[in-house]
C-alpha positions as CSV (number, residue, x, y, z in Angstrom):
1,X,0.1,-0.3,0.1
2,X,1.3,3.6,-0.9
3,X,2.1,5.8,2.2
4,X,0.4,8.7,2.0
5,X,2.5,12.0,1.7
6,X,2.3,13.3,4.9
7,X,3.6,10.3,6.1
8,X,6.4,10.3,3.9
9,X,7.4,14.0,4.6
10,X,7.2,12.9,8.3
11,X,9.6,10.5,7.3
12,X,12.3,12.7,5.4
13,X,11.8,15.4,8.5
14,X,13.0,12.5,11.0
15,X,15.7,11.3,8.7
16,X,17.2,14.5,8.4
17,X,16.9,16.0,11.9
18,X,19.6,16.5,14.2
19,X,19.5,13.3,15.9
20,X,19.2,11.2,12.7
21,X,21.1,10.7,8.9
22,X,24.7,9.9,8.1
23,X,26.9,13.1,8.6
24,X,30.6,14.3,8.8
25,X,32.4,12.5,12.0
26,X,35.2,14.1,13.7
27,X,36.6,12.9,17.3
28,X,33.6,11.2,17.6
29,X,31.3,13.6,16.9
30,X,28.8,14.7,14.1
31,X,28.1,17.9,13.7
32,X,26.5,19.8,10.2
33,X,27.5,21.9,9.2
34,X,31.1,20.7,9.6
35,X,33.3,23.9,10.1
36,X,36.3,22.1,11.2
37,X,39.5,23.6,9.6
38,X,37.6,26.7,7.8
39,X,38.5,29.9,7.3
40,X,36.1,32.4,8.3
41,X,35.7,36.0,7.9
42,X,35.8,37.9,11.2
43,X,32.4,39.5,10.3
44,X,30.4,36.5,9.0
45,X,27.3,35.4,10.9
46,X,27.4,32.8,13.6
47,X,28.5,29.5,12.8
48,X,25.4,27.6,14.0
49,X,25.7,23.8,14.0
50,X,23.8,20.6,14.8
51,X,24.9,17.8,17.1
52,X,24.0,14.5,15.9
53,X,22.8,11.9,19.1
54,X,20.4,12.1,21.8
55,X,23.5,12.1,24.2
56,X,24.1,15.5,22.8
57,X,20.4,17.3,23.1
58,X,21.6,19.4,25.8
59,X,25.9,19.2,25.5
60,X,27.9,22.6,26.4
61,X,29.7,24.2,23.7
62,X,32.1,26.6,24.2
63,X,34.1,28.6,21.6
64,X,37.5,29.4,23.0
65,X,39.6,32.4,21.8
66,X,42.8,34.4,23.0
67,X,41.0,37.2,24.1
68,X,37.7,35.8,25.9
69,X,34.8,32.8,25.0
70,X,31.9,32.1,24.4
71,X,29.3,29.2,26.2
72,X,25.8,27.9,25.1
73,X,23.7,24.8,25.7
74,X,22.7,22.7,22.8
75,X,18.8,22.7,22.5
76,X,17.9,19.2,21.1
77,X,21.3,19.1,19.7
78,X,20.7,22.7,18.2
79,X,24.0,24.9,19.0
80,X,23.3,28.6,18.2
81,X,25.0,31.5,19.4
82,X,23.8,35.0,20.2
83,X,24.9,37.3,17.5
84,X,26.4,40.3,19.3
85,X,29.0,38.0,21.4
86,X,29.7,36.1,18.2
87,X,30.7,39.3,16.4
88,X,32.3,41.1,19.7
89,X,34.6,38.0,20.0
90,X,35.5,37.2,16.6
91,X,36.1,41.1,15.7
92,X,38.9,40.5,18.8
93,X,40.4,37.3,16.9
94,X,41.5,38.3,14.0
95,X,44.1,36.0,12.3
96,X,43.7,33.8,15.3
97,X,42.4,30.2,15.5
98,X,39.6,29.5,17.7
99,X,38.7,25.9,19.3
100,X,35.0,24.7,19.7
101,X,34.7,22.1,22.9
102,X,31.8,20.0,23.1
103,X,31.1,18.9,26.0
104,X,28.3,16.0,26.8
105,X,28.5,13.7,29.9
106,X,31.9,14.7,31.3
107,X,33.5,13.8,27.4
108,X,34.8,16.9,25.3
109,X,35.1,16.9,21.8
110,X,37.0,19.7,20.1
111,X,37.3,21.2,16.6
112,X,39.0,24.5,15.1
113,X,38.4,27.4,12.5
114,X,40.5,30.3,12.0
115,X,39.2,34.3,11.7
116,X,40.3,35.9,8.7
117,X,41.2,39.7,9.4
118,X,39.8,40.4,5.5
119,X,36.0,41.1,5.9
120,X,33.4,39.4,3.6
121,X,31.3,41.5,1.4
122,X,28.1,42.0,3.7
123,X,25.6,40.8,0.8
124,X,25.3,37.7,-1.4
125,X,22.2,37.2,-4.2
126,X,21.2,33.8,-5.3
127,X,18.2,32.4,-7.3
128,X,15.9,29.6,-5.6
129,X,14.6,26.9,-7.6
130,X,13.3,23.5,-7.4
131,X,16.1,20.7,-8.4
132,X,14.0,19.8,-11.5
133,X,15.1,19.0,-14.6
134,X,12.9,20.7,-17.8
135,X,10.7,22.5,-16.0
136,X,10.7,25.8,-13.6
137,X,8.1,26.6,-10.8
138,X,8.0,29.4,-8.4
139,X,11.6,30.9,-8.7
140,X,12.9,33.8,-6.3
141,X,15.8,36.1,-6.4
142,X,16.6,36.9,-2.6
143,X,19.6,38.8,-1.0
144,X,21.2,37.7,2.0
145,X,23.1,39.6,4.7
146,X,25.8,37.2,5.3
147,X,27.0,39.2,8.5
148,X,23.7,38.1,10.2
149,X,20.7,36.2,9.1
150,X,18.6,38.9,7.1
151,X,17.0,38.1,3.9
152,X,15.0,40.3,1.2
153,X,13.3,38.9,-2.0
154,X,14.2,40.9,-4.6
155,X,12.3,39.2,-7.3
156,X,9.8,36.6,-7.3
157,X,6.9,34.3,-8.9
158,X,4.0,35.9,-6.5
159,X,4.5,39.5,-8.4
160,X,5.6,38.1,-11.8
161,X,2.8,35.7,-12.9
162,X,5.1,32.9,-12.1
163,X,7.4,34.2,-14.7
164,X,10.8,32.3,-15.2
165,X,14.0,34.8,-14.1
166,X,17.7,34.7,-14.8
167,X,20.0,34.9,-12.2
168,X,21.4,38.2,-10.4
169,X,24.6,39.7,-11.5
170,X,26.5,42.6,-9.8
171,X,28.9,44.6,-11.4
172,X,32.1,45.0,-9.8
173,X,30.2,43.9,-6.4
174,X,28.6,47.2,-6.4
175,X,24.8,47.5,-4.9
176,X,24.1,50.2,-7.7
177,X,25.0,48.2,-10.7
178,X,23.5,45.0,-11.3
179,X,21.1,42.9,-13.8
180,X,19.1,40.1,-14.2
181,X,16.8,38.8,-16.6
182,X,12.6,38.4,-16.6
183,X,11.3,36.3,-18.8
184,X,7.5,36.2,-20.2
185,X,5.0,38.2,-20.7
186,X,5.9,42.2,-19.8
187,X,9.7,40.6,-19.5
188,X,13.2,42.1,-20.3
189,X,16.4,42.6,-18.4
190,X,16.0,44.6,-15.2
191,X,19.0,47.1,-15.1
192,X,19.7,49.0,-12.0
193,X,22.4,51.6,-12.5
194,X,23.5,54.1,-10.4
195,X,20.1,53.2,-8.5
196,X,17.9,53.8,-11.6
197,X,16.0,51.0,-12.8
198,X,15.2,50.1,-16.5
199,X,13.4,47.3,-18.4
200,X,15.2,46.2,-21.8
201,X,14.9,44.4,-24.6
202,X,17.9,42.9,-25.5
203,X,16.9,41.0,-28.5
204,X,16.8,42.4,-32.0
205,X,16.2,41.1,-35.8
206,X,17.8,38.2,-36.1
207,X,18.4,36.9,-32.8
208,X,16.5,33.8,-31.9
209,X,16.3,34.5,-27.9
210,X,17.1,37.4,-25.8
211,X,20.3,37.8,-23.9
212,X,21.4,35.4,-21.4
213,X,24.7,34.9,-19.7
214,X,26.3,38.6,-19.2
215,X,28.9,40.6,-17.3
216,X,29.6,44.2,-17.1
217,X,32.4,46.4,-18.4
218,X,34.0,48.3,-15.4
219,X,32.6,51.5,-16.7
220,X,28.9,50.4,-16.5
221,X,28.1,51.6,-19.8
222,X,28.5,48.4,-21.8
223,X,27.9,44.7,-20.7
224,X,28.5,41.7,-22.9
225,X,26.5,38.9,-23.3
226,X,25.9,36.1,-25.3
227,X,22.2,35.1,-26.5
228,X,22.1,30.8,-26.5
229,X,19.4,28.6,-27.4
230,X,19.1,26.4,-24.4
231,X,17.8,22.9,-24.9
232,X,17.5,20.8,-21.7
233,X,17.6,17.1,-22.4
234,X,17.3,13.9,-19.9
235,X,19.7,11.6,-19.8
236,X,20.3,7.7,-19.1
237,X,24.1,7.6,-18.1
238,X,23.6,6.3,-14.3
239,X,23.8,9.4,-12.0
240,X,24.3,11.5,-14.9
241,X,20.8,12.6,-15.1
242,X,20.7,15.7,-17.0
243,X,22.2,16.9,-20.0
244,X,21.7,21.1,-20.8
245,X,23.5,22.3,-24.2
246,X,23.2,24.9,-26.8
247,X,22.2,24.0,-30.8
248,X,22.8,27.8,-31.5
249,X,24.6,30.6,-29.6
250,X,26.3,34.2,-30.3
251,X,28.2,36.8,-28.3
252,X,27.7,40.6,-28.4
253,X,28.0,44.0,-26.2
254,X,25.0,46.1,-25.1
255,X,25.6,49.8,-24.9
256,X,23.4,51.4,-22.5
257,X,24.0,54.9,-23.1
258,X,23.0,54.4,-26.6
259,X,20.6,51.6,-26.6
260,X,22.8,49.8,-29.5
261,X,23.8,46.4,-29.6
262,X,27.3,45.7,-30.9
263,X,28.3,42.3,-33.0
264,X,31.1,41.0,-34.7
265,X,31.6,38.5,-37.7
266,X,34.1,37.3,-35.1
267,X,31.9,36.5,-32.4
268,X,28.6,35.3,-35.0
269,X,30.0,32.9,-36.6
270,X,27.7,29.5,-37.2
271,X,30.5,27.3,-36.9
272,X,31.0,28.2,-33.4
273,X,28.9,28.3,-30.2
274,X,30.1,31.1,-27.6
275,X,28.9,31.4,-24.0
276,X,29.9,32.9,-20.5
277,X,31.2,36.0,-21.6
278,X,33.0,38.5,-19.2
279,X,35.4,41.9,-19.1
280,X,38.9,41.6,-17.8
281,X,38.9,44.3,-14.7
282,X,40.8,47.1,-17.4
283,X,38.0,46.5,-19.7
284,X,40.4,46.1,-22.6
285,X,39.5,42.5,-23.3
286,X,36.4,40.0,-23.4
287,X,36.7,36.5,-22.4
288,X,34.1,34.1,-23.4
289,X,34.3,30.2,-23.8
290,X,34.0,29.0,-27.4
291,X,33.6,25.6,-29.1
292,X,33.7,24.4,-32.5
293,X,30.2,23.3,-34.1
294,X,29.5,19.7,-33.4
295,X,26.1,18.0,-34.1
296,X,24.0,18.0,-31.0
297,X,23.4,16.2,-28.9
298,X,24.7,13.1,-30.9
299,X,28.0,14.6,-30.3
300,X,27.4,16.6,-27.1
301,X,30.3,14.1,-25.4
302,X,32.4,16.0,-28.3
303,X,31.4,19.3,-27.3
304,X,34.6,21.1,-25.4
305,X,35.0,24.5,-25.1
306,X,38.1,26.7,-25.0
307,X,38.4,29.7,-22.9
308,X,39.3,32.7,-25.5
309,X,39.6,36.6,-25.6
310,X,38.9,39.1,-27.9
311,X,40.2,42.8,-27.8
312,X,37.8,45.6,-26.9
313,X,37.8,49.6,-27.4
314,X,35.4,50.8,-25.1
315,X,35.8,54.6,-26.6
316,X,34.2,53.2,-30.1
317,X,32.6,50.0,-29.1
318,X,34.5,48.1,-31.6
319,X,35.6,44.2,-31.1
320,X,39.0,43.4,-32.1
321,X,39.9,41.4,-35.4
322,X,41.3,38.5,-34.0
323,X,40.3,35.4,-31.1
324,X,43.4,34.5,-29.0
325,X,43.0,31.2,-27.4
326,X,44.0,31.5,-23.3
327,X,43.1,27.7,-22.4
328,X,42.7,25.2,-25.1
329,X,40.0,22.5,-24.8
330,X,41.6,20.3,-27.3
331,X,44.8,20.4,-25.4
332,X,43.1,20.2,-21.6
333,X,41.1,17.1,-22.8
334,X,38.1,19.4,-21.3
335,X,35.4,22.0,-21.4
336,X,35.6,25.5,-19.9
337,X,32.7,27.6,-18.5
338,X,31.9,30.5,-16.3
339,X,35.3,32.5,-16.2
340,X,35.8,35.1,-13.7
341,X,38.5,38.0,-12.9
342,X,39.5,38.7,-9.4
343,X,39.0,42.6,-9.0
344,X,42.9,43.0,-9.7
345,X,42.9,40.8,-13.1
346,X,45.6,38.7,-11.6
347,X,43.7,35.5,-10.9
348,X,41.0,33.7,-13.6
349,X,38.5,31.1,-11.7
350,X,36.4,28.8,-14.2
351,X,35.0,25.4,-14.2
352,X,36.5,22.6,-16.1
353,X,34.0,19.9,-17.1
354,X,35.0,16.8,-19.2
355,X,32.5,18.3,-22.0
356,X,29.5,20.6,-22.4
357,X,28.5,23.7,-21.3
358,X,26.5,23.4,-18.2
359,X,28.5,22.5,-15.6
360,X,26.0,22.2,-12.6
361,X,24.7,18.8,-13.8
362,X,28.3,17.4,-14.4
363,X,29.5,15.8,-11.6
364,X,33.3,15.8,-12.2
365,X,33.3,19.6,-12.6
366,X,35.9,21.3,-10.8
367,X,37.1,24.9,-10.6
368,X,40.4,25.8,-11.8
369,X,42.7,28.8,-10.9
370,X,44.8,30.6,-13.8
371,X,47.8,32.7,-13.0
372,X,46.9,35.6,-16.2
373,X,50.4,36.7,-16.1
374,X,51.6,33.4,-16.6
375,X,48.9,31.3,-18.2
376,X,49.8,28.6,-15.5
377,X,47.0,26.6,-14.4
378,X,45.8,24.7,-10.9
379,X,42.8,23.1,-9.5
380,X,42.7,24.1,-5.5
381,X,42.0,20.5,-3.6
382,X,40.2,22.3,-1.0
383,X,37.3,23.0,-3.3
384,X,37.1,19.6,-5.1
385,X,34.0,17.5,-4.0
386,X,33.6,14.0,-4.6
387,X,30.6,13.3,-7.0
388,X,29.3,16.7,-7.2
389,X,29.9,19.8,-9.3
390,X,31.6,22.8,-7.8
391,X,30.5,25.9,-9.9
392,X,28.6,28.9,-10.4
393,X,31.4,31.1,-8.0
394,X,31.8,34.9,-7.6
395,X,34.3,37.1,-6.3
396,X,34.3,39.4,-3.2
397,X,35.1,43.5,-4.2
398,X,38.5,43.0,-2.8
399,X,39.6,39.8,-4.2
400,X,40.0,37.8,-0.8
401,X,37.1,35.5,-1.0
402,X,34.6,33.7,-3.7
403,X,31.1,32.4,-3.4
404,X,30.1,29.2,-5.2
405,X,27.6,26.8,-5.4
406,X,28.0,23.3,-4.6
407,X,25.8,20.1,-4.4
408,X,28.6,18.4,-2.1
409,X,26.8,16.4,0.7
410,X,23.8,15.1,-1.3
411,X,24.2,15.6,-4.8
412,X,21.1,16.9,-5.2
413,X,20.5,20.6,-3.6
414,X,22.9,23.5,-4.6
415,X,24.2,25.4,-1.5
416,X,26.1,28.4,-1.2
417,X,29.8,28.1,0.2
418,X,32.6,30.4,1.2
419,X,36.6,30.7,0.4
420,X,39.2,32.5,1.5
421,X,41.8,33.4,-1.4
422,X,44.9,34.6,-0.3
423,X,47.5,37.5,-2.1
424,X,49.4,34.0,-3.9
425,X,46.1,32.3,-5.4
426,X,45.8,30.2,-2.3
427,X,42.6,28.7,-1.2
428,X,41.7,28.0,2.2
429,X,39.1,25.4,3.1
430,X,35.7,26.4,2.4
431,X,32.6,27.0,4.7
432,X,28.9,27.0,3.7
433,X,26.7,29.7,4.3
434,X,25.4,30.2,8.4
435,X,21.7,29.5,9.1
436,X,19.7,30.8,11.8
437,X,18.6,27.1,12.1
438,X,21.2,24.8,11.8
439,X,18.9,22.2,10.4
440,X,17.9,24.7,7.5
441,X,19.8,23.4,5.0
442,X,19.0,19.8,5.4
443,X,15.0,20.5,5.5
444,X,14.8,23.1,2.6
445,X,14.0,21.2,-0.4
446,X,15.5,24.1,-2.9
447,X,18.5,24.9,-4.8
448,X,20.5,28.0,-4.1
449,X,21.9,29.2,-7.9
450,X,24.3,31.1,-9.0
451,X,25.3,33.1,-5.4
452,X,27.1,36.7,-6.4
453,X,28.5,39.1,-3.8
454,X,27.8,42.5,-3.3
455,X,29.2,45.2,-0.9
456,X,26.0,47.3,-0.5
457,X,22.2,46.2,-0.8
458,X,20.6,46.8,-3.7
459,X,17.6,49.5,-4.5
460,X,14.8,47.3,-4.9
461,X,12.4,44.7,-4.1
462,X,9.7,42.5,-5.3
463,X,7.3,44.6,-5.2
464,X,9.4,47.1,-7.0
465,X,9.9,44.5,-9.9
466,X,6.3,43.8,-9.9
467,X,5.2,47.5,-10.5
468,X,7.9,48.0,-12.9
469,X,6.9,44.7,-15.1
470,X,3.8,45.8,-15.3
471,X,3.9,49.8,-15.9
472,X,7.5,50.1,-17.4
473,X,7.8,49.3,-21.5
474,X,10.8,47.6,-22.5
475,X,13.3,50.1,-24.5
476,X,14.3,48.5,-27.6
477,X,17.8,48.3,-29.0
478,X,19.4,48.2,-32.1
479,X,21.9,46.1,-33.6
480,X,25.1,47.7,-35.2
481,X,27.4,45.9,-36.8
């Protein structure tokens, strides 16, 4: 006999509660999230966590530093620290390693984490989406204050007639420079520039679909985009349940001052696919991923994207006349996606998959760090996750932190992770976004998609976007060769 839905939900809650489910074990104590060995910013929200096992339901937990300590009691296995005392302690322990001691029935166990003197940008935006395959439903874009637990809805299905929306992207981590695409009737690209909101039609004659992936020029006048005819496809390759690919795509630059779409024959060729463009921090080059044409989906395993660049002249809005290969997919036997520069231009972080262009569905996807001055690329070991993708990354405004999405843990739900990057490009042990209720991520059945760091909050919310969508006409753009 089939179990009723309510019974199944109760079973899920029991199996994923603080007293059940297989979790990481360190020193004999099971904790989730596990912050052992992590490097965290001094301004981060309290690292609340769960203790597994009835014997730890009321355990004593003490965070010990050189200047002081915090002591709390677990409540039904949940360990939650008071925010003010937490922030005072971490502010006085910059550069130090703190020890967390868990004591139950007189038996102590401990782990440690290090407090970085580098603050993290206070805000991260992300899209919340069901981990479905070929459909979407009830999408939201939210902004979270990572120094605490405050969260705002920037756009959601309630105010947009359940329209699809693409993820929110900051320009240089600025709160007054960002965009996201709102699809469907009354849709358009929502541009936030110097705090003023506009709705744009980034689609002109000859373009089968509107602009998709993009990034800002450092001036804020331009943004580079690709339009991508995205095809999702269910697969039967074991744990590889989904493949997403483009059957057509081109690159263009949007001029927000003159409502022009600037194109070049070099990046509009039918014999190649272009995707995931970004400007270099000095604005002189457009970096993007490019693959030679192969028939899809039949030859999708031969679809491999190189990382390339083309010069760009901001004064004229003209792209250069040659494309230079930066990372050669044929030599590396892999496929590049999502290149993102550190603000100083020294490091280029990008995804490497075996093939294809949609890294989140590739469990083998890992992040590579390139030294732009030498072209040397390496794979930070601490960012690798066994049998789970690591992708959709962004840099903080000072280049000392990265945020990324990863399905590590359960392989199904994407979560937000952060990692410290030092001046030499060394990456420290990452940690997951802290939650007020440490059980949140085990019970929350939605994925966090494309976390993007921001130094300041954006000047809009879901109600603003709902009104703008219905009342503001979308500005047309014209193609200029």
